[in-house]
N, CA, C, O and the ligand as a Tripos MOL2 file, in Angstrom:
@<TRIPOS>MOLECULE
protein
  233   231    59     0     0
PROTEIN
NO_CHARGES

@<TRIPOS>ATOM
      1 N         -41.1870  326.6510   60.0110 N.3       1 MET1
      2 CA        -42.4070  327.0430   59.1750 C.3       1 MET1
      3 C         -42.8220  328.2630   59.8060 C.2       1 MET1
      4 O         -43.1290  328.2530   60.9980 O.2       1 MET1
      5 N         -42.8660  329.4160   59.0560 N.am      2 THR2
      6 CA        -43.4770  330.7660   59.6090 C.3       2 THR2
      7 C         -44.6650  331.0210   58.5070 C.2       2 THR2
      8 O         -44.8950  332.1950   58.2160 O.2       2 THR2
      9 N         -45.3520  330.0910   57.9430 N.am      3 GLN3
     10 CA        -46.2690  330.6150   56.9290 C.3       3 GLN3
     11 C         -47.5990  331.1230   57.5590 C.2       3 GLN3
     12 O         -48.4550  331.8330   57.0320 O.2       3 GLN3
     13 N         -47.5650  330.5110   59.0020 N.am      4 ALA4
     14 CA        -48.9350  331.1450   59.5360 C.3       4 ALA4
     15 C         -48.9070  332.6560   59.9250 C.2       4 ALA4
     16 O         -49.9360  333.2710   60.2030 O.2       4 ALA4
     17 N         -47.7180  333.1910   59.9270 N.am      5 ALA5
     18 CA        -47.5880  334.5910   60.1780 C.3       5 ALA5
     19 C         -47.4480  335.4230   58.9310 C.2       5 ALA5
     20 O         -47.2040  336.6290   58.9670 O.2       5 ALA5
     21 N         -47.6140  334.7220   57.8210 N.am      6 ALA6
     22 CA        -47.7040  335.6060   56.6090 C.3       6 ALA6
     23 C         -48.8200  336.3210   56.6000 C.2       6 ALA6
     24 O         -49.8820  335.8120   56.9620 O.2       6 ALA6
     25 N         -48.7320  337.6390   56.1730 N.am      7 GLN7
     26 CA        -49.8580  338.4910   56.0850 C.3       7 GLN7
     27 C         -50.6150  338.2040   54.9650 C.2       7 GLN7
     28 O         -50.1820  337.5740   54.0000 O.2       7 GLN7
     29 N         -51.9050  338.7160   55.0810 N.am      8 MET8
     30 CA        -52.8920  338.3330   53.9240 C.3       8 MET8
     31 C         -53.1030  339.6850   53.1630 C.2       8 MET8
     32 O         -52.9150  340.8130   53.6200 O.2       8 MET8
     33 N         -53.5130  339.3590   51.9620 N.am      9 PHE9
     34 CA        -53.8400  340.3860   50.9460 C.3       9 PHE9
     35 C         -55.3040  340.6330   51.0160 C.2       9 PHE9
     36 O         -56.0650  339.6670   51.0720 O.2       9 PHE9
     37 N         -55.7710  341.8860   51.0170 N.am     10 TRP10
     38 CA        -57.2100  342.3400   50.9190 C.3      10 TRP10
     39 C         -57.2210  343.3960   49.7750 C.2      10 TRP10
     40 O         -56.3820  344.2600   49.5200 O.2      10 TRP10
     41 N         -58.4210  343.0890   49.1400 N.am     11 ARG11
     42 CA        -58.8250  344.1350   48.2200 C.3      11 ARG11
     43 C         -60.1090  344.7980   48.4700 C.2      11 ARG11
     44 O         -61.0740  344.0990   48.7780 O.2      11 ARG11
     45 N         -60.2270  346.0710   48.3710 N.am     12 CYS12
     46 CA        -61.4400  346.7160   48.6360 C.3      12 CYS12
     47 C         -62.5390  346.4170   47.7120 C.2      12 CYS12
     48 O         -62.2550  346.4310   46.5140 O.2      12 CYS12
     49 N         -63.4860  346.2070   47.9820 N.am     13 GLY13
     50 CA        -64.6260  345.7830   47.0570 C.3      13 GLY13
     51 C         -65.2940  347.1160   46.3480 C.2      13 GLY13
     52 O         -66.1270  347.0530   45.4440 O.2      13 GLY13
     53 N         -64.8070  348.2670   46.8910 N.am     14 ASN14
     54 CA        -65.3380  349.5960   46.3220 C.3      14 ASN14
     55 C         -64.5880  350.1310   45.2400 C.2      14 ASN14
     56 O         -65.0590  350.4420   44.1460 O.2      14 ASN14
     57 N         -63.2970  350.2330   45.6200 N.am     15 CYS15
     58 CA        -62.2250  350.8350   44.6840 C.3      15 CYS15
     59 C         -61.0990  349.9220   44.1080 C.2      15 CYS15
     60 O         -60.3180  350.3300   43.2480 O.2      15 CYS15
     61 N         -61.0640  348.8390   44.5560 N.am     16 THR16
     62 CA        -60.0870  347.5360   44.2690 C.3      16 THR16
     63 C         -58.7490  347.9270   44.7620 C.2      16 THR16
     64 O         -57.7240  347.3650   44.3740 O.2      16 THR16
     65 N         -58.7670  348.9590   45.6760 N.am     17 PHE17
     66 CA        -57.3710  349.0830   46.4690 C.3      17 PHE17
     67 C         -56.8820  347.8250   47.0400 C.2      17 PHE17
     68 O         -57.6970  347.1560   47.6750 O.2      17 PHE17
     69 N         -55.6970  347.4030   46.9180 N.am     18 THR18
     70 CA        -55.2630  346.1240   47.5090 C.3      18 THR18
     71 C         -54.1660  346.5350   48.5440 C.2      18 THR18
     72 O         -53.2500  347.2910   48.2220 O.2      18 THR18
     73 N         -54.2900  346.0170   49.7830 N.am     19 LEU19
     74 CA        -53.3040  346.0940   50.8900 C.3      19 LEU19
     75 C         -52.9510  344.9270   51.4600 C.2      19 LEU19
     76 O         -53.7010  343.9700   51.2670 O.2      19 LEU19
     77 N         -51.7380  344.7420   52.2840 N.am     20 GLN20
     78 CA        -51.2900  343.6760   52.9420 C.3      20 GLN20
     79 C         -51.3850  343.9800   54.4500 C.2      20 GLN20
     80 O         -50.8280  344.9220   55.0140 O.2      20 GLN20
     81 N         -52.1720  343.0470   55.0210 N.am     21 ALA21
     82 CA        -52.2820  343.2190   56.5700 C.3      21 ALA21
     83 C         -52.8450  341.9030   57.1350 C.2      21 ALA21
     84 O         -53.3920  341.0490   56.4370 O.2      21 ALA21
     85 N         -52.6600  341.8180   58.4590 N.am     22 SER22
     86 CA        -53.2040  340.5650   59.0040 C.3      22 SER22
     87 C         -54.6860  340.5300   59.1430 C.2      22 SER22
     88 O         -55.2510  339.4610   59.3740 O.2      22 SER22
     89 N         -55.4000  341.7420   59.0030 N.am     23 CYS23
     90 CA        -56.7270  341.6430   58.9570 C.3      23 CYS23
     91 C         -57.2250  342.9520   58.3420 C.2      23 CYS23
     92 O         -56.5340  343.9640   58.4610 O.2      23 CYS23
     93 N         -58.3350  342.9780   57.7210 N.am     24 PRO24
     94 CA        -58.6320  344.1680   56.8380 C.3      24 PRO24
     95 C         -59.0910  345.3190   57.7690 C.2      24 PRO24
     96 O         -59.6990  345.0720   58.8110 O.2      24 PRO24
     97 N         -58.7900  346.5840   57.3750 N.am     25 PRO25
     98 CA        -59.1190  347.7210   58.2110 C.3      25 PRO25
     99 C         -60.5850  347.9440   58.0830 C.2      25 PRO25
    100 O         -61.2430  347.3090   57.2590 O.2      25 PRO25
    101 N         -61.1970  348.9700   59.0010 N.am     26 ASP26
    102 CA        -62.5460  349.1760   59.0480 C.3      26 ASP26
    103 C         -62.9200  350.1170   57.8720 C.2      26 ASP26
    104 O         -63.9590  350.0070   57.2210 O.2      26 ASP26
    105 N         -61.9040  351.1100   57.6590 N.am     27 LEU27
    106 CA        -62.0680  352.0050   56.6140 C.3      27 LEU27
    107 C         -60.9200  351.7890   55.6950 C.2      27 LEU27
    108 O         -59.7690  351.6040   56.0910 O.2      27 LEU27
    109 N         -61.3100  351.8230   54.3700 N.am     28 CYS28
    110 CA        -60.4100  351.6960   53.2280 C.3      28 CYS28
    111 C         -59.5120  352.9850   53.1760 C.2      28 CYS28
    112 O         -60.0230  354.0980   53.0520 O.2      28 CYS28
    113 N         -58.0630  352.7840   53.2820 N.am     29 PRO29
    114 CA        -57.3370  353.9590   53.1070 C.3      29 PRO29
    115 C         -57.3960  354.6640   51.9970 C.2      29 PRO29
    116 O         -57.1220  355.8640   52.0060 O.2      29 PRO29
    117 N         -57.7570  354.0250   50.9010 N.am     30 SER30
    118 CA        -57.9390  354.6990   49.5360 C.3      30 SER30
    119 C         -59.1650  355.5890   49.3640 C.2      30 SER30
    120 O         -59.1500  356.7940   49.1110 O.2      30 SER30
    121 N         -60.3810  354.6950   49.5650 N.am     31 CYS31
    122 CA        -61.5760  355.5260   49.1860 C.3      31 CYS31
    123 C         -62.2620  356.1270   50.4660 C.2      31 CYS31
    124 O         -63.1610  356.9660   50.4110 O.2      31 CYS31
    125 N         -61.7560  355.6240   51.5830 N.am     32 ARG32
    126 CA        -62.2140  356.2120   53.0010 C.3      32 ARG32
    127 C         -63.5980  356.0640   53.2510 C.2      32 ARG32
    128 O         -64.2370  356.9130   53.8730 O.2      32 ARG32
    129 N         -64.1430  354.9170   52.7470 N.am     33 VAL33
    130 CA        -65.4940  354.4200   53.1440 C.3      33 VAL33
    131 C         -65.4990  353.1230   53.8850 C.2      33 VAL33
    132 O         -64.5160  352.4440   53.5870 O.2      33 VAL33
    133 N         -66.1920  352.6350   54.6440 N.am     34 PRO34
    134 CA        -66.3830  351.2100   55.2230 C.3      34 PRO34
    135 C         -66.8070  350.3320   53.9950 C.2      34 PRO34
    136 O         -67.9080  350.4460   53.4560 O.2      34 PRO34
    137 N         -65.8340  349.4420   53.5960 N.am     35 CYS35
    138 CA        -66.1850  348.6620   52.5590 C.3      35 CYS35
    139 C         -65.7990  347.1690   52.6780 C.2      35 CYS35
    140 O         -65.0100  346.8950   53.5820 O.2      35 CYS35
    141 N         -66.1990  346.2690   51.9720 N.am     36 LYS36
    142 CA        -65.8680  344.9070   52.2930 C.3      36 LYS36
    143 C         -64.5510  344.5600   51.5820 C.2      36 LYS36
    144 O         -64.3690  344.7240   50.3760 O.2      36 LYS36
    145 N         -63.7430  344.1150   52.3590 N.am     37 PHE37
    146 CA        -62.3940  343.7290   51.7100 C.3      37 PHE37
    147 C         -62.5320  342.1170   51.3310 C.2      37 PHE37
    148 O         -63.0210  341.2720   52.0800 O.2      37 PHE37
    149 N         -62.0850  341.9190   50.2320 N.am     38 LYS38
    150 CA        -61.9890  340.5130   49.8350 C.3      38 LYS38
    151 C         -60.6510  339.9170   50.1000 C.2      38 LYS38
    152 O         -59.7030  340.6470   49.8100 O.2      38 LYS38
    153 N         -60.3720  338.7350   50.5930 N.am     39 ASP39
    154 CA        -59.2930  338.1760   50.7390 C.3      39 ASP39
    155 C         -58.7120  337.6600   49.3190 C.2      39 ASP39
    156 O         -59.1970  336.7610   48.6320 O.2      39 ASP39
    157 N         -57.6290  338.3910   49.0530 N.am     40 VAL40
    158 CA        -57.0180  337.8720   47.5770 C.3      40 VAL40
    159 C         -55.6600  337.1810   47.8540 C.2      40 VAL40
    160 O         -54.9150  337.0860   46.8780 O.2      40 VAL40
    161 N         -55.2470  336.7110   48.9740 N.am     41 SER41
    162 CA        -54.1900  336.1420   49.3010 C.3      41 SER41
    163 C         -54.0850  334.9080   48.5460 C.2      41 SER41
    164 O         -55.1450  334.3540   48.2570 O.2      41 SER41
    165 N         -52.9960  334.3820   48.1770 N.am     42 CYS42
    166 CA        -52.7460  333.2030   47.4770 C.3      42 CYS42
    167 C         -52.4210  332.0650   48.4120 C.2      42 CYS42
    168 O         -51.6440  332.1900   49.3580 O.2      42 CYS42
    169 N         -53.1110  330.8420   48.0730 N.am     43 TYR43
    170 CA        -53.0260  329.7740   48.8370 C.3      43 TYR43
    171 C         -52.6000  328.6880   48.2290 C.2      43 TYR43
    172 O         -52.6050  327.6330   48.8640 O.2      43 TYR43
    173 N         -52.1840  328.7150   47.0020 N.am     44 LEU44
    174 CA        -51.7700  327.7660   45.9740 C.3      44 LEU44
    175 C         -50.2080  327.9920   45.5450 C.2      44 LEU44
    176 O         -49.6500  329.0860   45.4580 O.2      44 LEU44
    177 N         -49.6830  326.8250   45.3190 N.am     45 PRO45
    178 CA        -48.1200  326.9980   44.7500 C.3      45 PRO45
    179 C         -48.1470  327.7170   43.3850 C.2      45 PRO45
    180 O         -47.1650  328.3340   42.9710 O.2      45 PRO45
    181 N         -49.3130  327.6160   42.6950 N.am     46 GLU46
    182 CA        -49.3840  328.1890   41.2830 C.3      46 GLU46
    183 C         -49.1520  329.6820   41.2070 C.2      46 GLU46
    184 O         -48.5740  330.1740   40.2370 O.2      46 GLU46
    185 N         -49.5980  330.4120   42.2250 N.am     47 CYS47
    186 CA        -49.4780  331.6880   42.2280 C.3      47 CYS47
    187 C         -48.4440  332.2020   43.3880 C.2      47 CYS47
    188 O         -48.4080  333.3460   43.8400 O.2      47 CYS47
    189 N         -47.6740  331.1840   43.7420 N.am     48 GLY48
    190 CA        -46.3870  331.5310   44.6250 C.3      48 GLY48
    191 C         -46.5610  331.2710   46.0760 C.2      48 GLY48
    192 O         -45.5950  331.4160   46.8250 O.2      48 GLY48
    193 N         -47.8200  330.8650   46.5740 N.am     49 GLY49
    194 CA        -47.9930  330.5080   47.8400 C.3      49 GLY49
    195 C         -48.2800  331.6660   48.7400 C.2      49 GLY49
    196 O         -48.5450  332.7300   48.1820 O.2      49 GLY49
    197 N         -48.2680  331.6240   50.0850 N.am     50 PRO50
    198 CA        -48.6610  332.5230   51.0560 C.3      50 PRO50
    199 C         -47.5820  333.7590   50.8640 C.2      50 PRO50
    200 O         -46.4010  333.4890   50.6420 O.2      50 PRO50
    201 N         -47.9860  334.9810   50.9490 N.am     51 GLY51
    202 CA        -47.2580  336.2060   50.8210 C.3      51 GLY51
    203 C         -47.3140  336.7120   49.3410 C.2      51 GLY51
    204 O         -46.5710  337.6210   48.9700 O.2      51 GLY51
    205 N         -48.2440  336.0840   48.4720 N.am     52 ASN52
    206 CA        -48.3860  336.4720   47.2390 C.3      52 ASN52
    207 C         -49.8590  336.8660   47.0600 C.2      52 ASN52
    208 O         -50.6540  336.5130   47.9310 O.2      52 ASN52
    209 N         -50.2920  337.5810   45.9820 N.am     53 ILE53
    210 CA        -51.5520  337.6790   45.5810 C.3      53 ILE53
    211 C         -51.9820  336.8400   44.6120 C.2      53 ILE53
    212 O         -51.2330  336.5680   43.6740 O.2      53 ILE53
    213 N         -53.2020  336.3330   44.6980 N.am     54 ASP54
    214 CA        -53.6950  335.4250   43.8130 C.3      54 ASP54
    215 C         -54.2700  336.2210   42.6170 C.2      54 ASP54
    216 O         -55.3960  336.7130   42.6960 O.2      54 ASP54
    217 N         -53.5030  336.3490   41.5100 N.am     55 GLN55
    218 CA        -53.6950  337.1960   40.2910 C.3      55 GLN55
    219 C         -55.2380  336.8340   39.8060 C.2      55 GLN55
    220 O         -56.0190  337.6810   39.3720 O.2      55 GLN55
    221 N         -55.4990  335.6090   39.9380 N.am     56 ARG56
    222 CA        -56.8960  335.1750   39.3490 C.3      56 ARG56
    223 C         -58.0010  335.8870   40.0230 C.2      56 ARG56
    224 O         -59.0380  336.1260   39.4050 O.2      56 ARG56
    225 N         -57.8290  336.2620   41.3350 N.am     57 LEU57
    226 CA        -58.8840  336.8810   42.0220 C.3      57 LEU57
    227 C         -58.9770  338.5900   41.8710 C.2      57 LEU57
    228 O         -59.8050  339.3160   42.4210 O.2      57 LEU57
    229 N         -58.0040  338.9480   41.0670 N.am     58 ARG58
    230 CA        -58.1590  340.3950   40.8100 C.3      58 ARG58
    231 C         -59.1460  340.9300   39.9680 C.2      58 ARG58
    232 O         -59.2190  342.1470   39.7980 O.2      58 ARG58
    233 ZN        -61.6530  351.4550   48.9040 Zn       59 ZN59
@<TRIPOS>BOND
     1     1     2 1
     2     2     3 1
     3     3     4 2
     4     3     5 am
     5     5     6 1
     6     6     7 1
     7     7     8 2
     8     7     9 am
     9     9    10 1
    10    10    11 1
    11    11    12 2
    12    11    13 am
    13    13    14 1
    14    14    15 1
    15    15    16 2
    16    15    17 am
    17    17    18 1
    18    18    19 1
    19    19    20 2
    20    19    21 am
    21    21    22 1
    22    22    23 1
    23    23    24 2
    24    23    25 am
    25    25    26 1
    26    26    27 1
    27    27    28 2
    28    27    29 am
    29    29    30 1
    30    30    31 1
    31    31    32 2
    32    31    33 am
    33    33    34 1
    34    34    35 1
    35    35    36 2
    36    35    37 am
    37    37    38 1
    38    38    39 1
    39    39    40 2
    40    39    41 am
    41    41    42 1
    42    42    43 1
    43    43    44 2
    44    43    45 am
    45    45    46 1
    46    46    47 1
    47    47    48 2
    48    47    49 am
    49    49    50 1
    50    50    51 1
    51    51    52 2
    52    51    53 am
    53    53    54 1
    54    54    55 1
    55    55    56 2
    56    55    57 am
    57    57    58 1
    58    58    59 1
    59    59    60 2
    60    59    61 am
    61    61    62 1
    62    62    63 1
    63    63    64 2
    64    63    65 am
    65    65    66 1
    66    66    67 1
    67    67    68 2
    68    67    69 am
    69    69    70 1
    70    70    71 1
    71    71    72 2
    72    71    73 am
    73    73    74 1
    74    74    75 1
    75    75    76 2
    76    75    77 am
    77    77    78 1
    78    78    79 1
    79    79    80 2
    80    79    81 am
    81    81    82 1
    82    82    83 1
    83    83    84 2
    84    83    85 am
    85    85    86 1
    86    86    87 1
    87    87    88 2
    88    87    89 am
    89    89    90 1
    90    90    91 1
    91    91    92 2
    92    91    93 am
    93    93    94 1
    94    94    95 1
    95    95    96 2
    96    95    97 am
    97    97    98 1
    98    98    99 1
    99    99   100 2
   100    99   101 am
   101   101   102 1
   102   102   103 1
   103   103   104 2
   104   103   105 am
   105   105   106 1
   106   106   107 1
   107   107   108 2
   108   107   109 am
   109   109   110 1
   110   110   111 1
   111   111   112 2
   112   111   113 am
   113   113   114 1
   114   114   115 1
   115   115   116 2
   116   115   117 am
   117   117   118 1
   118   118   119 1
   119   119   120 2
   120   119   121 am
   121   121   122 1
   122   122   123 1
   123   123   124 2
   124   123   125 am
   125   125   126 1
   126   126   127 1
   127   127   128 2
   128   127   129 am
   129   129   130 1
   130   130   131 1
   131   131   132 2
   132   131   133 am
   133   133   134 1
   134   134   135 1
   135   135   136 2
   136   135   137 am
   137   137   138 1
   138   138   139 1
   139   139   140 2
   140   139   141 am
   141   141   142 1
   142   142   143 1
   143   143   144 2
   144   143   145 am
   145   145   146 1
   146   146   147 1
   147   147   148 2
   148   147   149 am
   149   149   150 1
   150   150   151 1
   151   151   152 2
   152   151   153 am
   153   153   154 1
   154   154   155 1
   155   155   156 2
   156   155   157 am
   157   157   158 1
   158   158   159 1
   159   159   160 2
   160   159   161 am
   161   161   162 1
   162   162   163 1
   163   163   164 2
   164   163   165 am
   165   165   166 1
   166   166   167 1
   167   167   168 2
   168   167   169 am
   169   169   170 1
   170   170   171 1
   171   171   172 2
   172   171   173 am
   173   173   174 1
   174   174   175 1
   175   175   176 2
   176   175   177 am
   177   177   178 1
   178   178   179 1
   179   179   180 2
   180   179   181 am
   181   181   182 1
   182   182   183 1
   183   183   184 2
   184   183   185 am
   185   185   186 1
   186   186   187 1
   187   187   188 2
   188   187   189 am
   189   189   190 1
   190   190   191 1
   191   191   192 2
   192   191   193 am
   193   193   194 1
   194   194   195 1
   195   195   196 2
   196   195   197 am
   197   197   198 1
   198   198   199 1
   199   199   200 2
   200   199   201 am
   201   201   202 1
   202   202   203 1
   203   203   204 2
   204   203   205 am
   205   205   206 1
   206   206   207 1
   207   207   208 2
   208   207   209 am
   209   209   210 1
   210   210   211 1
   211   211   212 2
   212   211   213 am
   213   213   214 1
   214   214   215 1
   215   215   216 2
   216   215   217 am
   217   217   218 1
   218   218   219 1
   219   219   220 2
   220   219   221 am
   221   221   222 1
   222   222   223 1
   223   223   224 2
   224   223   225 am
   225   225   226 1
   226   226   227 1
   227   227   228 2
   228   227   229 am
   229   229   230 1
   230   230   231 1
   231   231   232 2
@<TRIPOS>SUBSTRUCTURE
     1 MET1         2 RESIDUE 1 A MET
     2 THR2         6 RESIDUE 1 A THR
     3 GLN3        10 RESIDUE 1 A GLN
     4 ALA4        14 RESIDUE 1 A ALA
     5 ALA5        18 RESIDUE 1 A ALA
     6 ALA6        22 RESIDUE 1 A ALA
     7 GLN7        26 RESIDUE 1 A GLN
     8 MET8        30 RESIDUE 1 A MET
     9 PHE9        34 RESIDUE 1 A PHE
    10 TRP10       38 RESIDUE 1 A TRP
    11 ARG11       42 RESIDUE 1 A ARG
    12 CYS12       46 RESIDUE 1 A CYS
    13 GLY13       50 RESIDUE 1 A GLY
    14 ASN14       54 RESIDUE 1 A ASN
    15 CYS15       58 RESIDUE 1 A CYS
    16 THR16       62 RESIDUE 1 A THR
    17 PHE17       66 RESIDUE 1 A PHE
    18 THR18       70 RESIDUE 1 A THR
    19 LEU19       74 RESIDUE 1 A LEU
    20 GLN20       78 RESIDUE 1 A GLN
    21 ALA21       82 RESIDUE 1 A ALA
    22 SER22       86 RESIDUE 1 A SER
    23 CYS23       90 RESIDUE 1 A CYS
    24 PRO24       94 RESIDUE 1 A PRO
    25 PRO25       98 RESIDUE 1 A PRO
    26 ASP26      102 RESIDUE 1 A ASP
    27 LEU27      106 RESIDUE 1 A LEU
    28 CYS28      110 RESIDUE 1 A CYS
    29 PRO29      114 RESIDUE 1 A PRO
    30 SER30      118 RESIDUE 1 A SER
    31 CYS31      122 RESIDUE 1 A CYS
    32 ARG32      126 RESIDUE 1 A ARG
    33 VAL33      130 RESIDUE 1 A VAL
    34 PRO34      134 RESIDUE 1 A PRO
    35 CYS35      138 RESIDUE 1 A CYS
    36 LYS36      142 RESIDUE 1 A LYS
    37 PHE37      146 RESIDUE 1 A PHE
    38 LYS38      150 RESIDUE 1 A LYS
    39 ASP39      154 RESIDUE 1 A ASP
    40 VAL40      158 RESIDUE 1 A VAL
    41 SER41      162 RESIDUE 1 A SER
    42 CYS42      166 RESIDUE 1 A CYS
    43 TYR43      170 RESIDUE 1 A TYR
    44 LEU44      174 RESIDUE 1 A LEU
    45 PRO45      178 RESIDUE 1 A PRO
    46 GLU46      182 RESIDUE 1 A GLU
    47 CYS47      186 RESIDUE 1 A CYS
    48 GLY48      190 RESIDUE 1 A GLY
    49 GLY49      194 RESIDUE 1 A GLY
    50 PRO50      198 RESIDUE 1 A PRO
    51 GLY51      202 RESIDUE 1 A GLY
    52 ASN52      206 RESIDUE 1 A ASN
    53 ILE53      210 RESIDUE 1 A ILE
    54 ASP54      214 RESIDUE 1 A ASP
    55 GLN55      218 RESIDUE 1 A GLN
    56 ARG56      222 RESIDUE 1 A ARG
    57 LEU57      226 RESIDUE 1 A LEU
    58 ARG58      230 RESIDUE 1 A ARG
    59 ZN59       233 GROUP 0 **** ****
């Protein structure tokens, strides 16, 4: 099992830019301001499990 190494998805709370990384960046690469990144990673089989974005959180 390598699910623990699966990267997480983060969505910028300012511009809704979504990126995949193990942890959110300090500055959003899209809007270039320090913003809150929301974890939109999927944790349920319904949306495909780890490695996928939970579409309901978009
Ligand atoms: Zn942004």
